[in-house]
N, C-alpha and C positions, 0 to 999 in steps of 0.2 A: 821232700821232693815227691811228686806224684809218680805212681807206678806206671811203667812204660813211658816215662817222660820223653818227649821228643820222638817217640816212635810213631809209625803210621797209624791212623785210625783203622780199626779192624772189627770184624765180626767173627766170632768163634762159635760154632754150633756144638755145644756139649752133647746134644742128642738130637735125633731127627725122627724119633718114633712118636706115634700118637695112637689113640684108641686102646681099649682095655687089654685085648690079648697081646698086642705088640708090647705094651708097657709092662704088664705083669710077668711076661716071659722074657722081657728085655731082649726081644728080637732085634730091636734097635734101641739105643739108649734114650733116656727121657730127661736129660739134664738141663734143658733150656738153652738160652743163648747168652753168651758173654759179649758185651759191647764195650770197646775202648774208644771213646769219642771225645776229642778235645781234652785229653788227659783226665777224663772222668770214666770210671769203671762201673758198669751197670750189669747186673744179672737179671735177665728177663725169664720169668716162668720156670723156677727151679723145681722140676718134677723129681720123682724118685731117682736117687743115685747122683744127683747134681754135685754134691760135695765130693764124692769119690771121683767122678769124671773130671772135676776141676783139679783136685790134688794130684791126679795121675796123668794129667794132660802133658803132652810133649811141649805145649806152649808155655809151661811154667806159670800157671795161673795161681795166684795167692789169694785165698778168700779174705785175709785180713786187709787186703788192699782194695776191696770193693767199697764203692761210695754209696751204692744204693741197690735195692732189690725192687723190681717191678712185677707185680702179679696182675695179669690180665683178668683172671678170675680164680675162684677158690677150688676148682676141681683138682683132684689129686695128681693127675698127669701134668698139671702146671704148677702145683704148690706143695707136693708131697715132701719136699726137702727144705721148705722155707725155714722151719725152726732150726734145723741143723746149720743152715747158712747164716742165720742171725747169730747163733752161738759162735760160729767160726769167725764171722766178720767182726765181732766185738771181743774176740779173744776170751770167750767164756764169760762175757759181761764185765771184764776187768777194764775195758776201754769203751767209754760211751761214744759211739760213733755210728755212722751209716743212717740212711733214710729208707724207710719202707713205704712204697706207694702201693695202695691196694684198694679194691672196692670195699664198701662198708660191710657187706656180708661176710668178708674174710675175718672180721673182728667181732661182729655182733650176731645175735640170733641164736638158734639152738645148736648150730654146729660151726662155731668160729674155727678157722684153720690155724691161726697164729696163737700160740700159747701165751697166756696172760703174763706168766712170770718172766718171759723173755722180752716183753714189750718195753720195759724200762731200760733194757740194755742199749736200745737204739737212741740215737740223737734226736730223731723225729719220726713220726708216722703221719703220712698225709693221705687223705681219702681221695680216690679218683672220682671224678664226676664228668658227665658228658660235656664236650666242647670247652674244656678247661685247659689253661696253659700253666705249665710248671717250669721252674728253673732250678737247676742243680749245678752249683759252681760254674755258672756261665753257660751251661748247656741247656738249651730250651727244648721241651717236648710238649706235646698236647695229646688229648684224648678226643679225637674229632667227632666220634659218634658212638652211642651205645649199641652194642651188638645184639643180634637176635639169637640168644643162646640161653640155656638154663642157668639161672642165676645172673648176677650183675657182671657184665663182661665188657671190656674195652680193649681196643688196640691202641697203638702208640705211633706218633709221628714225630721224629726228631729232626731238628732244623739247625743248620749252622751255615756260615758263609761258604758258599760253594757247593753245598749238597743238602739233600733231604733223604731220610730213610723212613719208610713206613712198614709197620709190622701189623698184619691183619691176623688177629687171633681167631679162636673158634667162633663160628657164626653161621647162620643161614645166609644164603646169598640174597641181597636186596640191592636195588638200583643205586641207593645213596652211597654205597661203599666206594665205588670208583671215584666219585667226586670228593669224598672225604680223605682219601689216601693217595692223592697225587704226589709222586715222589720220584727221585732219581734212582733209588734203590728200593726194591719192593720185596718183602718177605711175607709169604702166604702160608698159613697152616692149611694143609690139604689132607683131610683124613679119608675121604671117600673117593672111589674110582668113578662112580656114577652118581648123578643127582638122586636124592632120596628125601623123605620127609624128616629125616634126622637133621638136627641143627648144626651141621658141619658142611664146609665147602667141599665140592667135588672137583675133579680134573676139568670138566667143562666150565665150571664156575671160575676156576683159576685162570683158564685161558681167556675167558671173557674179561676178567679184571685186568689182565696183562694187556690185552688189546685196547681197552679203554684208557688205562693209565699211561701206557707206553713208557715205562721206566727205561733207564739205560741198562739195567740188569735186574732180573727177578729170580728169587730163590723160592723153591718149593720145599716144604718141610712138614714135620708132624704127620708122617705117613701111617695110614692103616694097613692092614694085612693085604688087601687086594692090590693096592698100589705097589707094595713091596714085591709081591709076586710078579708084577709087570715090569720090575726093575726100574726104579725111579730115574736113573740116569738115561735110560732109553726113552722114557716118557718125556723127560726134559729136552732131550735132543729133538724129538719130534715136535714138541711145542715151540721150540726155537725156530724150526723151519716154517711152521705154520703161521707164526706171529711176526717173524722178522725181528724179534727181541731176543737178546741173550738170556736164556732160561737155564738155571743151574739147579740140580737136585742136591739138596744138602745131604751130607753124610756125617756120621759121628766123628767129631774132632776136626771137621773142616774149618780152615781159617781163610778169610777173605780180606785182603788189604784194600782199603778204599782211598788211599792217598791219591791215586791217579784220577779219581773222580772230582778232586778239588778244582 
């Protein structure tokens, strides 16, 4: 029987922090996002502390019940705990199970992030590519467009009867993003308060995306220090008023049930 069988589809933010200082000081946690969608359990971007955040969660999350891990890219704030998660998901390699979806440079090159001895523990490893469709136990998701970020980076778009969810990972802003990530539920990594030359989205970028996509609800997460100082929930409330869209600032451990969006 699948974990959380017959329970509502849900999103659980194991962490809501991004950027170097926030992550290495753990001002906000960096555990990634747990998705339970159509009885499939997925962990997206397990940054440092992901396993601890999971096992200590009040939502009773069990890493041995994960079906897949998705890495948007190989940077440590998104992948630092991936090896711990693979070890836990496979019960120390005693049960061959789970699928890892990741860019090629997470496995190859001078600095692969996934340890070689752990790879055989998994049931399967699938490489992410631009504009490709994937299926996992009946759940369909795609990688609509390659992001403009250091290294190979992708976001994800999940689709099921009645709803779509888009996750926009780290990237510079560019016009094609809004077309690529049309969805009912939108999750945006927003590191910067103001636009800059760095390849991360800012608050004005997030506002533009929300206004163009017009989801039913949008989540802001992966905050840098400047946004944390501005109090993300205040920022989200202001953006809700300005856009007419429900905007929510993620917090560590936040759960969102999406059954009512079906």
